[in-house]
C-alpha positions in Angstrom: -89.9 39.6 170.4 -89.7 39.1 166.3 -90.5 42.7 166.2 -87.3 44.0 168.1 -85.2 41.4 166.6 -86.7 42.7 162.6 -85.3 46.0 163.8 -82.3 45.0 165.1 -81.6 43.2 161.7 -82.7 46.3 159.8 -80.5 48.5 162.1 -77.7 46.3 161.2 -78.4 46.3 157.0 -78.5 50.2 157.7 -75.2 50.4 159.2 -73.5 48.1 156.7 -75.2 50.6 153.8 -72.4 53.5 155.1 -68.7 52.3 155.4 -65.8 54.3 155.3 -62.1 52.8 154.9 -59.0 54.3 156.4 -55.6 54.2 154.6 -52.2 55.4 155.3 -50.0 57.0 152.7 -46.3 57.3 153.2 -44.3 59.5 151.2 -40.6 60.2 151.2 -38.3 62.6 149.1 -35.3 60.8 148.2 -33.6 64.2 146.9 -31.5 66.5 148.8 -33.8 69.4 147.4 -36.8 70.6 148.9 -40.1 69.7 146.3 -43.5 71.5 146.2 -46.9 70.5 144.9 -45.9 66.8 144.4 -48.8 64.9 142.8 -49.8 61.9 145.0 -52.3 59.5 143.1 -54.2 56.6 144.6 -55.8 53.8 142.6 -59.4 53.6 144.2 -60.2 50.2 142.4 -59.1 48.1 145.4 -61.5 49.9 147.7 -64.6 49.8 146.1 -67.3 52.5 145.2 -66.1 56.0 146.8 -68.2 58.7 146.9 -66.1 61.4 149.2 -62.7 61.5 150.9 -60.9 62.8 153.5 -56.9 63.7 153.4 -55.0 65.1 156.8 -51.5 65.5 157.4 -50.7 65.4 161.3 -54.6 65.7 161.8 -55.0 68.8 159.4 -57.0 69.1 156.5 -55.3 69.3 153.4 -57.4 69.7 149.5 -57.7 66.4 147.6 -59.6 65.5 144.5 -61.3 62.7 143.2 -61.6 62.0 139.5 -63.6 59.9 137.0 -61.2 58.9 134.3 -63.1 56.6 132.0 -66.2 58.8 132.6 -68.6 55.6 134.0 -69.8 58.0 137.3 -67.5 56.0 139.3 -64.2 57.4 140.9 -60.8 56.3 139.6 -58.3 58.1 141.7 -57.9 60.4 144.2 -55.3 63.1 143.7 -53.4 65.2 146.3 -50.4 67.5 146.4 -47.6 67.7 149.2 -44.7 69.6 149.9 -41.3 68.0 151.1 -38.3 69.4 152.6 -35.0 67.7 151.3 -34.8 63.9 152.4 -38.1 64.5 154.4 -40.9 61.7 154.8 -44.4 62.3 155.6 -47.6 60.3 156.5 -50.7 61.0 155.6 -54.2 60.1 156.3 -56.9 59.3 153.5 -60.4 58.3 154.6 -62.8 57.0 151.6 -66.3 56.9 152.4 -69.0 55.3 150.4 -71.6 58.3 150.8 -71.6 61.7 150.7 -70.3 64.6 148.1 -66.8 65.3 147.2 -65.4 67.8 149.3 -64.4 71.5 147.5 -61.3 73.5 147.5 -60.1 76.6 146.2 -59.8 76.1 142.5 -55.4 76.4 141.7 -56.1 75.0 137.8 -58.7 75.7 135.1 -60.1 74.5 132.0 -62.6 75.7 129.5 -64.3 74.8 126.4 -66.3 77.5 124.6 -68.5 77.3 121.5 -68.0 80.3 119.2 -70.7 82.9 119.6 -69.1 86.0 118.3 -71.9 87.1 116.3 -73.7 88.3 119.2 -72.9 91.8 119.0 -73.4 92.0 123.0 -70.6 90.0 123.7 -66.8 91.1 123.4 -64.6 88.7 121.6 -63.2 87.7 125.1 -66.5 87.1 126.8 -67.8 84.2 125.2 -70.5 81.7 127.4 -71.4 79.0 125.1 -69.8 76.7 127.9 -69.5 72.8 126.5 -67.4 70.0 128.0 -67.0 67.8 125.1 -67.4 68.5 121.3 -67.1 65.7 118.3 -66.6 66.6 114.7 -66.9 64.3 111.5 -63.5 63.6 110.0 -65.3 65.6 106.8 -66.0 68.8 108.7 -65.0 71.5 107.0 -63.1 74.1 109.1 -63.1 72.6 113.2 -60.5 75.4 113.9 -63.2 77.8 114.1 -66.3 76.0 116.0 -64.2 76.6 119.5 -63.7 79.8 121.0 -60.1 80.3 121.4 -60.1 77.3 118.6 -59.9 74.4 121.1 -59.9 73.7 124.6 -57.8 75.3 127.0 -56.3 75.0 130.8 -53.7 76.6 133.1 -52.2 76.5 136.3 -50.9 79.4 138.4 -47.7 79.3 135.9 -48.8 78.5 132.8 -52.0 78.5 129.6 -52.1 76.6 127.0 -54.6 75.9 124.2 -55.2 72.6 121.8 -56.2 73.5 118.2 -59.7 71.8 117.4 -57.8 70.6 113.9 -55.7 68.2 112.4 -52.7 70.1 113.9 -53.6 69.3 117.3 -50.9 71.8 118.5 -50.4 73.3 121.9 -50.4 77.0 121.6 -48.9 79.0 124.7 -50.5 81.8 127.2 -47.4 83.7 128.9 -48.3 85.1 132.3 -46.6 88.1 134.4 -47.8 86.7 137.7 -48.5 83.5 139.6 -52.0 83.7 138.8 -55.8 82.1 137.1 -56.6 84.2 134.2 -58.1 82.1 131.1 -61.7 82.4 133.1 -61.7 86.0 132.6 -59.4 86.7 129.6 -60.2 83.3 127.7 -57.1 83.4 126.0 -57.7 87.0 124.0 -56.9 89.5 126.7 -58.2 93.3 125.9 -56.5 96.2 127.0 -57.9 96.9 130.1 -56.6 93.2 131.4 -53.2 93.8 130.1 -53.2 97.4 132.1 -54.0 95.0 134.9 -51.0 92.9 134.4 -53.0 90.0 132.6 -50.8 87.9 130.1 -51.3 87.1 126.6 -50.4 84.8 123.6 -47.0 84.5 123.5 -46.0 81.9 120.3 -46.6 81.6 116.8 -46.8 78.0 115.8 -48.4 77.7 112.3 -47.7 74.3 111.1 -45.4 73.6 113.9 -45.3 71.4 116.8 -45.7 74.3 118.9 -44.8 72.7 122.2 -44.9 68.9 121.8 -47.7 68.1 120.0 -47.9 64.4 118.9 -47.8 63.5 115.5 -47.4 61.1 112.7 -44.3 60.6 110.9 -43.7 59.2 106.8 -40.0 58.2 107.0 -39.0 62.0 106.3 -40.8 64.4 107.7 -43.8 64.7 110.8 -47.3 64.4 109.4 -50.9 66.0 110.6 -53.3 63.9 112.3 -55.2 63.2 109.6 -57.2 61.5 107.9 -59.5 60.4 110.7 -63.0 59.5 111.1 -63.7 61.5 114.2 -61.8 64.0 116.1 -63.0 65.0 119.8 -61.8 67.0 122.5 -63.3 66.3 126.0 -63.1 67.8 129.7 -62.0 64.9 132.0 -61.7 67.0 135.3 -61.5 70.8 136.2 -59.7 70.7 139.5 -59.2 72.1 142.1 -55.7 70.3 141.8 -55.5 69.0 138.6 -57.4 69.3 135.5 -57.3 66.5 132.6 -58.6 67.1 129.0 -58.5 64.3 126.1 -57.9 64.9 122.4 -59.6 61.9 120.9 -59.2 60.8 117.0 -60.7 57.6 115.8 -60.0 56.0 112.7 -56.4 57.8 112.2 -54.5 56.6 108.8 -51.3 57.4 110.9 -49.8 54.9 108.1 -50.5 54.7 104.5 -49.5 51.0 104.6 -51.2 49.9 107.8 -54.7 49.9 109.4 -56.5 52.8 110.7 -55.9 53.3 114.7 -57.8 55.3 117.7 -55.8 57.4 119.4 -56.6 59.7 122.5 -54.2 61.8 124.1 -54.7 62.6 127.8 -53.1 66.3 129.2 -52.8 66.4 132.7 -52.0 69.9 134.3 -51.3 69.6 138.4 -51.8 73.3 140.0 -48.2 74.6 140.9 -46.9 73.1 137.7 -45.6 74.8 134.4 -45.1 71.1 133.2 -47.5 69.2 131.4 -48.0 65.0 131.3 -48.9 64.2 128.3 -50.0 60.4 128.2 -50.6 58.6 124.7 -53.3 56.1 124.6 -53.9 53.6 121.4 -56.5 50.6 120.7 -54.0 48.4 119.9 -50.5 47.6 119.5 -48.7 50.3 117.6 -45.3 48.8 118.1 -45.0 49.1 114.4 -46.0 52.4 113.9 -43.5 55.6 114.0 -44.6 58.9 115.2 -43.0 62.3 116.3 -43.0 65.0 118.7 -40.9 68.2 119.4 -41.1 71.7 119.7 -41.2 75.0 117.2 -37.7 75.7 116.3 -38.5 79.6 117.2 -36.4 82.0 115.2 -33.1 82.5 116.2 -33.4 80.2 118.9 -30.9 78.7 120.9 -30.7 74.9 121.6 -30.3 72.4 124.1 -30.4 68.7 124.3 -29.5 66.6 127.2 -29.1 63.6 124.4 -31.3 61.4 127.0 -34.7 62.7 125.9 -35.0 66.2 127.0 -35.1 68.8 124.2 -35.4 72.4 124.7 -34.7 76.0 122.9 -34.7 79.6 123.8 -35.7 82.7 121.6 -38.0 85.4 120.3 -40.4 85.7 117.5 -43.8 87.9 117.0 -46.9 85.9 118.4 -50.3 85.4 116.7 -51.9 88.8 115.5 -54.6 88.0 118.3 -52.6 89.6 121.2 -53.3 92.9 122.3 -50.0 94.5 121.2 -48.0 92.6 118.5 -44.8 92.8 119.5 -42.0 90.3 120.1 -42.0 87.7 122.7 -39.3 85.9 124.4 -40.2 82.0 125.5 -38.0 78.9 126.5 -39.5 75.4 125.6 -39.1 72.2 126.4 -40.6 68.5 125.6 -39.1 65.3 127.7 -39.4 62.1 126.2 -38.5 58.6 127.7 -35.7 57.6 126.0 -36.9 54.0 125.3 -39.6 56.0 123.0 -37.0 57.3 121.1 -36.1 56.2 117.6 -34.1 59.7 116.7 -33.2 63.1 117.4 -33.6 65.0 114.2 -31.4 67.6 113.1 -33.0 71.0 113.5 -35.1 72.6 110.5 -36.4 75.9 109.8 -39.6 74.8 111.8 -39.1 72.2 114.4 -36.6 70.3 116.4 -38.1 66.7 116.0 -37.8 63.3 117.7 -39.2 60.7 116.0 -40.8 58.0 118.3 -42.1 54.2 118.5 -44.7 53.3 121.0 -44.1 50.0 122.9 -47.3 48.2 122.7 -50.3 50.6 123.2 -49.2 53.4 125.3 -46.4 56.1 126.0 -45.9 59.2 128.0 -43.9 62.3 128.1 -43.7 65.7 130.0 -43.9 69.1 128.2 -43.2 72.8 129.7 -42.3 76.4 129.0 -41.8 79.8 130.4 -42.3 83.2 129.2 -39.8 85.9 129.8 -42.9 88.1 130.9 -42.9 86.1 133.7 -41.7 88.1 137.3 -41.3 84.6 138.7 -39.6 82.6 135.9 -36.5 82.8 133.8 -35.1 85.4 131.8 -32.1 83.9 129.9 -31.2 80.9 128.0 -28.6 79.9 130.6 -31.3 80.3 133.3 -33.7 78.3 131.5 -31.5 75.4 130.8 -30.2 75.1 134.1 -33.8 75.1 135.4 -34.7 72.1 132.7 -31.3 70.1 134.2 -32.8 70.5 137.6 -36.2 69.3 136.4 -35.2 66.5 134.6 -33.3 65.0 138.3 -36.7 65.7 139.7 -38.6 63.3 137.1 -35.9 60.9 137.6 -36.0 60.7 141.1 -39.9 60.5 141.9 -41.0 60.6 145.4 -41.3 57.3 147.1 -45.0 56.3 148.0 -46.1 53.6 150.4 -49.8 52.7 150.8 -50.9 50.8 154.0 -54.4 49.6 154.1 
């Protein structure tokens, strides 16, 4: 009898070790337009340790993704993407399990960090394979720009491709596509002749010392300043997909203001599948309300500017891209940055390099968005009017996010 009771107790204990929890997520579209690939993010902290998840809509499984944001080997968020008709409401069933492996789905985003190894004569310049996930350089490193292939981390959705320079500029440089597809795994930002013939894209912007697309920098009272000096500079990939990729740039001991103490800054870039826009979160280790910063976009030569005076600043113009393209011909791009009004100190007049916002951070965090188009796209925009009209509609969607309700 004692043995039977012991076995029953053991069985009960074993049963409680493995558990699942089901929640209902209601999502509604407040706008009278259809919306695609809208990200839904569920904070997992209230649900304990989650090892795997299943998301269904009307009994049909849809792709989802678990992410460990602070890299402590515990998933912090669940992400899935939804498509909603105008004014539509949908109800998703989410099952969270404390065992198993995260499910895999076809990749719709890509991210990569690669150490430069061009001295290997067996490799072409776009066939580097020293893959890494994190890299830290001391602030006195001589020339960090050339440590990595394509000069820093890169990432993409089907619509865009971005690399972030691993130096004091931390500029976002752009890759323009002809087709909606993932390409950077093959081209590694340096498209060759054969790939171009097959319809692959290429570098479409020259950035120099400018903001490029929405780089975050200091402000000395008159002009933007680079992110230097720093004690260390780090780039790392937090998440590879399949629905969103997350990369971070971490600057420790940044002397952003000569009159104030150094600060630590983390720039987190999130790229969702199906999106040409990229989310930027700026995180500090302390209250930086007394500091001033800047962001904006490059003033492409001869570009036409648009501003809604509510945080959106954009341009449309044509210039030569960097010399590492296959054919060094002029490229036409549309660029935009969208900053919350509460963070804007001033919208500076355009100068020869940039369209500038002077910024304040209320506390320790702020967020903004960047987006762009290349006129090479068969699926995109081909005039300033088309681009600016798109941005107006995009801003309305940002202002009216979908409504999410979670029922345990």
